[in-house]
C-alpha positions as CSV (number, residue, x, y, z in Angstrom):
1,M,-16.7,36.1,-4.1
2,R,-18.0,32.5,-4.3
3,R,-18.8,31.0,-1.1
4,V,-18.3,27.4,-0.5
5,N,-21.0,26.0,2.1
6,R,-21.3,22.6,3.5
7,R,-23.8,21.7,0.8
8,E,-21.8,22.7,-1.8
9,F,-18.7,21.4,-0.5
10,V,-20.1,17.9,-0.5
11,K,-21.8,18.0,-3.7
12,Y,-19.0,19.8,-5.6
13,A,-15.7,19.9,-3.7
14,M,-15.6,16.3,-3.1
15,L,-16.1,15.5,-6.8
16,G,-12.5,15.5,-7.5
17,I,-11.4,14.1,-4.1
18,A,-14.2,11.6,-3.6
19,G,-12.5,10.0,-6.0
20,A,-10.3,7.4,-5.7
21,S,-13.1,5.5,-4.7
22,A,-15.6,4.1,-7.9
23,T,-16.8,7.3,-8.8
24,A,-13.2,8.6,-9.8
25,L,-11.2,6.0,-10.8
26,A,-13.4,3.9,-12.6
27,G,-14.6,5.6,-14.8
28,Q,-15.4,3.7,-18.1
29,D,-13.1,5.1,-20.2
30,L,-9.7,4.6,-18.1
31,W,-11.2,1.1,-17.6
32,Q,-11.5,0.3,-21.2
33,A,-7.7,2.3,-21.8
34,L,-6.4,-0.4,-19.0
35,V,-7.8,-3.3,-21.0
36,T,-7.1,-2.2,-24.1
37,G,-3.6,-0.7,-23.4
38,R,-4.6,2.1,-25.4
39,N,-2.9,5.8,-24.2
40,R,-5.6,8.2,-24.4
41,A,-5.0,12.0,-24.8
42,I,-6.7,13.8,-21.5
43,T,-7.5,17.5,-21.1
44,I,-7.5,19.0,-18.3
45,R,-8.3,22.7,-17.2
46,L,-7.9,24.2,-13.9
47,A,-8.1,28.2,-12.9
48,M,-7.0,30.0,-9.9
49,T,-9.7,31.9,-7.8
50,E,-10.6,33.0,-4.5
51,A,-13.2,31.4,-2.2
52,L,-15.0,31.5,1.3
53,V,-15.0,28.1,2.3
54,E,-17.2,26.5,5.6
55,M,-15.0,24.9,8.0
56,V,-16.0,22.3,10.8
57,D,-17.6,24.7,13.2
58,H,-19.4,26.8,10.4
59,T,-16.8,29.5,10.2
60,M,-16.0,30.8,6.7
61,I,-12.4,31.2,6.0
62,Y,-10.9,32.5,2.6
63,H,-8.9,30.4,0.4
64,W,-6.6,30.5,-2.6
65,A,-8.6,27.5,-4.6
66,F,-8.7,25.5,-8.0
67,E,-11.7,25.0,-9.7
68,D,-12.1,23.1,-12.9
69,R,-13.4,25.1,-15.3
70,D,-15.1,21.8,-17.0
71,N,-17.1,21.7,-14.2
72,P,-20.6,23.3,-15.3
73,A,-20.8,24.5,-11.4
74,H,-18.0,26.2,-12.0
75,L,-17.3,26.4,-8.2
76,P,-13.8,26.5,-6.3
77,Q,-12.9,23.0,-4.9
78,F,-10.9,22.6,-1.7
79,P,-8.6,20.5,-2.4
80,G,-8.1,21.4,-6.0
81,P,-10.0,18.6,-8.5
82,L,-8.7,15.2,-8.8
83,I,-6.2,14.6,-12.0
84,E,-6.0,10.7,-13.1
85,A,-4.2,8.9,-15.8
86,I,-2.6,6.0,-16.7
87,E,0.9,6.1,-17.7
88,G,1.6,7.3,-21.1
89,D,-1.5,9.4,-21.4
90,T,-1.0,12.6,-23.2
91,V,-2.0,15.1,-21.0
92,E,-2.8,18.7,-21.9
93,L,-3.0,21.4,-19.2
94,A,-4.3,24.7,-19.1
95,V,-4.1,26.7,-16.0
96,T,-5.3,30.4,-15.6
97,N,-4.7,32.6,-13.1
98,N,-7.5,35.1,-12.0
99,L,-5.8,36.0,-8.6
100,P,-4.6,39.4,-8.9
101,T,-1.0,38.6,-7.9
102,V,1.1,36.1,-9.4
103,H,1.1,32.6,-9.1
104,G,2.4,29.2,-9.6
105,F,2.0,25.5,-10.9
106,R,3.7,22.2,-10.1
107,I,3.6,19.1,-10.2
108,P,6.9,17.3,-8.9
109,G,7.9,14.0,-10.6
110,V,6.5,14.9,-13.8
111,A,9.2,15.5,-16.8
112,G,9.4,19.1,-18.7
113,A,8.4,22.4,-17.5
114,V,4.7,21.4,-15.5
115,G,7.7,19.0,-12.7
116,V,10.0,22.4,-12.9
117,G,7.4,24.8,-12.4
118,L,5.4,27.7,-13.8
119,E,4.7,31.0,-13.2
120,L,1.7,32.8,-14.5
121,G,1.0,36.8,-14.0
122,P,-2.5,37.9,-12.8
123,G,-5.0,36.8,-15.8
124,E,-2.5,34.6,-17.6
125,S,-3.4,31.2,-18.9
126,R,-0.6,28.8,-19.8
127,T,-1.4,25.9,-21.9
128,L,1.3,22.7,-21.9
129,E,1.5,18.8,-22.8
130,F,3.0,16.5,-21.0
131,T,3.3,12.2,-20.8
132,A,1.6,11.1,-17.6
133,P,4.8,10.1,-15.5
134,A,5.3,6.4,-13.8
135,G,2.1,5.0,-11.7
136,G,2.3,6.5,-8.2
137,S,0.7,9.1,-5.7
138,Y,1.8,12.7,-7.0
139,M,0.4,16.8,-5.6
140,Y,0.3,19.6,-7.8
141,F,0.3,23.0,-6.0
142,D,1.2,26.6,-6.4
143,H,4.9,26.5,-5.5
144,L,5.8,29.9,-5.6
145,N,6.8,31.7,-2.1
146,A,7.1,28.5,-0.5
147,P,4.8,27.0,1.4
148,V,2.7,29.8,1.5
149,N,0.6,29.5,-2.1
150,R,0.2,25.7,-1.0
151,V,-0.9,26.1,2.6
152,L,-3.4,28.5,1.6
153,G,-5.4,26.2,-0.5
154,L,-3.4,25.8,-3.9
155,H,-3.2,22.2,-4.1
156,G,-4.8,19.3,-5.0
157,P,-4.2,15.5,-6.1
158,M,-3.0,13.4,-9.2
159,I,-3.2,9.7,-9.7
160,V,-1.4,7.6,-12.1
161,L,-1.9,4.0,-12.9
162,P,0.5,1.8,-14.0
163,R,-0.2,0.5,-18.0
164,T,0.0,-3.2,-16.5
165,G,0.4,-5.2,-13.5
166,N,-0.8,-5.6,-10.2
167,T,0.2,-3.0,-7.8
168,P,-0.4,1.0,-8.2
169,Y,3.0,1.2,-9.5
170,S,4.9,0.8,-12.8
171,E,8.3,-0.2,-11.0
172,P,7.1,-1.7,-7.8
173,T,10.2,-3.0,-5.7
174,P,10.8,-6.9,-5.5
175,A,9.1,-6.4,-1.8
176,V,6.2,-4.1,-3.4
177,Q,5.3,-6.7,-6.2
178,Q,6.2,-10.0,-3.8
179,L,3.3,-8.3,-1.2
180,F,0.6,-7.7,-4.1
181,D,1.4,-10.9,-5.4
182,H,0.0,-13.0,-2.2
183,L,-3.1,-10.7,-1.7
184,G,-5.8,-13.3,-2.2
185,T,-3.4,-16.3,-2.8
186,T,-2.3,-16.8,0.1
187,G,-3.4,-17.6,3.9
188,H,-2.2,-14.7,5.6
189,F,-4.2,-12.1,2.7
190,P,-7.4,-14.4,2.0
191,G,-10.1,-13.3,0.0
192,E,-8.8,-11.0,-3.2
193,P,-6.2,-9.3,-4.9
194,W,-6.3,-5.2,-4.9
195,K,-8.5,-3.9,-7.2
196,P,-7.5,0.1,-8.5
197,E,-11.2,1.0,-7.2
198,R,-10.4,0.5,-4.0
199,T,-8.9,3.2,-3.2
200,R,-8.7,6.0,-1.3
201,I,-7.1,9.5,-1.1
202,W,-6.2,11.1,2.3
203,L,-5.1,15.0,1.6
204,F,-4.1,16.5,4.9
205,S,-3.6,20.4,5.0
206,T,-3.8,22.6,7.6
207,V,-5.5,26.8,8.1
208,D,-4.6,29.3,10.8
209,P,-7.1,31.8,10.1
210,R,-5.1,34.6,10.4
211,F,-2.4,34.5,7.5
212,N,-6.0,33.6,5.6
213,A,-7.0,36.4,6.7
214,M,-3.8,38.4,5.8
215,A,-4.2,37.1,2.2
216,Q,-7.8,38.4,2.0
217,R,-7.0,41.8,2.8
218,G,-4.3,41.7,0.2
219,Q,-1.2,41.4,2.4
220,Q,2.1,40.2,1.1
221,I,3.0,37.1,3.3
222,D,6.5,36.5,3.8
223,A,7.3,32.6,4.1
224,T,9.8,32.7,7.0
225,Q,6.9,34.5,9.1
226,L,4.6,31.9,7.9
227,K,7.0,29.4,9.0
228,E,7.7,31.2,12.7
229,E,4.2,32.2,13.7
230,Y,1.5,29.4,12.1
231,V,-0.3,27.9,14.3
232,A,-2.8,25.5,13.0
233,R,-6.4,25.9,14.1
234,Y,-8.1,23.2,11.5
235,F,-6.6,20.1,10.4
236,A,-8.5,18.5,7.5
237,I,-8.5,14.9,5.3
238,N,-9.9,16.0,1.8
239,G,-10.3,19.4,3.1
240,E,-12.8,18.5,6.3
241,S,-12.2,17.9,10.0
242,G,-13.6,16.4,12.9
243,A,-17.0,14.7,12.2
244,F,-17.5,15.5,8.9
245,S,-14.1,13.5,7.9
246,A,-14.8,11.2,10.4
247,H,-18.3,10.1,8.7
248,N,-17.2,10.9,5.1
249,H,-17.9,7.6,2.9
250,H,-15.5,8.7,0.5
251,T,-12.8,9.2,2.7
252,I,-13.7,6.2,4.8
253,P,-12.0,2.8,3.3
254,S,-15.0,0.5,3.4
255,G,-15.6,-3.2,2.3
256,T,-15.6,-7.1,3.3
257,I,-12.8,-8.8,5.2
258,G,-10.3,-9.7,2.0
259,Q,-11.0,-6.4,0.1
260,P,-7.7,-4.6,0.8
261,H,-7.1,-0.8,0.0
262,V,-4.3,1.3,-1.0
263,V,-4.5,4.5,0.5
264,R,-2.7,7.6,-0.9
265,I,-1.7,9.9,1.6
266,M,-0.3,13.5,0.9
267,N,0.3,16.4,3.1
268,A,-0.4,20.0,1.7
269,G,-0.3,21.5,5.0
270,M,2.2,23.3,7.3
271,T,3.0,20.5,10.1
272,S,4.4,16.8,9.9
273,D,1.4,14.5,11.2
274,S,1.6,10.8,12.4
275,P,-1.7,9.3,11.2
276,H,-2.3,6.3,13.2
277,I,-4.7,3.5,12.5
278,H,-6.6,1.0,14.8
279,G,-8.0,-2.5,13.9
280,N,-5.4,-3.5,11.3
281,H,-1.8,-2.6,10.8
282,V,-1.0,-1.2,7.3
283,F,2.2,-1.7,4.9
284,L,4.2,1.2,3.7
285,L,4.2,0.8,0.2
286,A,5.9,4.5,-1.0
287,R,6.6,7.4,0.8
288,T,9.2,10.4,-0.3
289,D,12.6,10.6,1.0
290,L,15.0,13.3,2.7
291,A,15.1,15.2,-0.4
292,G,11.4,15.1,-1.4
293,S,12.0,12.2,-4.2
294,Y,9.2,9.9,-4.2
295,Q,10.4,6.0,-3.7
296,V,8.5,3.0,-3.6
297,Q,9.9,1.2,-0.8
298,E,12.5,-1.9,-0.6
299,N,11.7,-2.8,2.6
300,V,7.9,-2.7,3.7
301,L,7.5,-1.8,6.7
302,F,4.2,-3.3,9.1
303,V,3.5,-0.4,10.7
304,D,0.4,1.5,12.7
305,T,1.6,4.8,13.1
306,Q,4.0,6.4,10.3
307,T,5.0,10.3,10.3
308,S,3.8,12.4,6.8
309,E,6.4,15.4,6.7
310,S,4.7,18.9,5.6
311,G,4.9,18.5,1.4
312,G,5.4,14.7,1.6
313,R,3.5,11.9,0.1
314,M,2.8,8.4,1.1
315,D,1.2,4.8,0.4
316,W,-0.4,2.6,2.3
317,L,-1.8,-0.8,2.2
318,L,-4.8,-1.5,4.2
319,P,-5.1,-5.3,4.1
320,F,-8.3,-5.6,5.4
321,I,-7.9,-8.9,7.2
322,R,-10.1,-10.1,10.1
323,P,-8.6,-8.1,13.3
324,P,-6.9,-10.2,15.4
325,D,-8.3,-9.2,18.6
326,I,-11.5,-10.3,17.9
327,P,-11.5,-13.6,20.2
328,G,-13.0,-16.6,19.3
329,D,-13.0,-19.8,16.5
330,H,-11.2,-18.0,13.7
331,T,-13.5,-21.1,11.2
332,I,-16.8,-18.9,12.3
333,P,-17.8,-16.2,10.5
334,L,-17.8,-12.9,12.1
335,R,-21.6,-12.5,11.5
336,R,-22.3,-15.8,13.6
337,L,-19.4,-15.5,16.0
338,I,-20.6,-11.8,17.6
339,R,-24.0,-11.4,15.7
340,T,-25.4,-9.9,19.0
341,E,-22.3,-7.1,19.1
342,L,-23.0,-6.4,15.3
343,S,-26.5,-5.8,15.2
344,L,-26.6,-3.6,18.0
345,T,-28.2,0.2,18.0
346,L,-28.1,3.3,20.3
347,G,-30.4,6.0,19.6
348,G,-30.6,4.4,15.8
349,V,-26.4,4.6,15.4
350,G,-25.5,1.2,14.7
351,Q,-22.4,0.2,17.1
352,S,-20.5,-2.1,15.1
353,P,-17.3,-2.6,17.0
354,L,-15.9,-3.1,13.4
355,A,-15.9,0.4,12.7
356,Y,-12.2,1.6,13.5
357,P,-11.0,5.1,13.9
358,M,-7.9,6.9,12.2
359,H,-6.6,9.8,13.9
360,G,-3.5,12.2,14.2
361,H,-0.9,11.6,17.1
362,N,0.1,15.2,16.6
363,E,-0.8,16.8,19.8
364,Q,-1.9,20.1,18.0
365,S,-4.2,18.3,15.8
366,Q,-5.7,16.4,19.0
367,S,-6.2,19.7,21.0
368,A,-7.2,21.9,17.9
369,A,-9.7,24.4,19.8
370,G,-9.3,22.5,22.9
371,G,-12.1,18.5,23.1
372,N,-11.2,15.9,21.4
373,Y,-10.8,16.3,17.9
374,P,-13.1,19.1,16.8
375,Q,-11.6,20.4,14.7
376,G,-8.7,17.7,14.1
377,L,-7.1,15.2,11.8
378,V,-9.6,12.0,12.1
379,T,-11.7,9.9,9.8
380,G,-12.0,5.9,10.1
381,W,-12.7,2.9,8.2
382,Q,-15.1,0.0,8.2
383,I,-15.0,-3.5,7.6
384,T,-18.6,-4.4,6.4
385,G,-18.8,-8.5,6.3
386,D,-17.2,-11.2,6.4
387,L,-14.5,-13.0,4.1
388,D,-17.2,-14.7,1.9
389,G,-18.4,-11.4,0.6
390,V,-22.0,-11.9,2.8
391,D,-22.6,-8.2,5.0
392,F,-23.1,-8.1,8.4
393,P,-26.7,-8.4,10.0
394,P,-28.6,-5.1,10.0
395,S,-28.7,-3.1,12.9
396,N,-32.3,-3.9,14.9
397,P,-34.2,-1.4,15.3
398,E,-35.2,-2.0,18.8
399,E,-31.8,-1.3,20.3
400,K,-31.2,-4.9,21.4
401,G,-28.9,-7.2,19.6
402,G,-29.6,-9.3,17.4
403,P,-30.5,-12.9,18.5
404,P,-27.7,-15.4,18.3
405,E,-27.8,-17.6,14.9
406,T,-27.4,-21.4,15.2
407,H,-24.7,-23.2,14.0
């Protein structure tokens, strides 16, 4: 059985998910297709397999996992590889079940057999073709014995960009369209419009090692038993928990004031989570309703916390405006107004006050394994420079605040 240790996890497992940063959504072919308006033909080859995945406390936990068959490393990825497309692309999807029992594959929101769901016996491969749906956030997963197979690792993200427009959606509501039209053009949103490369994926998952161990022993897991007895020990974002997810630059939105980001949140785990963000409020752009249908919002709420239901999806716009709780003259750039705070280091670690946390308000996540989020749902975001694009002053190696700049 393959082991995905910490080093391999960073090197390979994040190749798909890091993604919606510049490394994935900024592929040259994708940008050329957006500029020219041409439809592409994409081939995706996935396999279902098993792996021992290293958790934040170095425990190796058995998982079912997807792997990208075209990745020369042939390592399982947790969560599965990012599928990215533009609305209207032709996607040829090949899925192979390398596990000893029947498993499934489904992408809700996609037309045809893939949207309804496939069943694959041990060793079976299926190849299907579908047209990339409307621009938005999607999640693929094993829908059989729901939610057991999804929760034990068989899930991954799919992002579709619209063919045209300045929003993440093919059919934005008037409110969402107005919001994106205002980015970079109004006094409240100075800076730049949203750019697709300023996107992050936060795919939530949970692990109760008891059920993973049952799967490793080949035991059948009853969905009712899982729902009644499941107690998550690990709460992950993109497969990582605690300090790992809090410091992964692929997960953390990062930019200067006036560089808005879209955060695409998907919940493959067993718990409903309420991610809470500091420093800025966020705009709730889209979410799944009670029936599981993904809807762009008619009324765009401005919130700091919003519940993400198990199996659901939602999108945020993080505006990257100047944090309103910073006192002082708003005409003075922060690199001059609070230079001492921005350049302070302690023990070689920068103490910038403009690195903000995002943490889950689910009590289970807060206290998993005891203490303060050691294995819980936590990450952050950071402002790296002023509205004019100039970065903040470098940290002072002598562990002192930098001298005030004259102005």
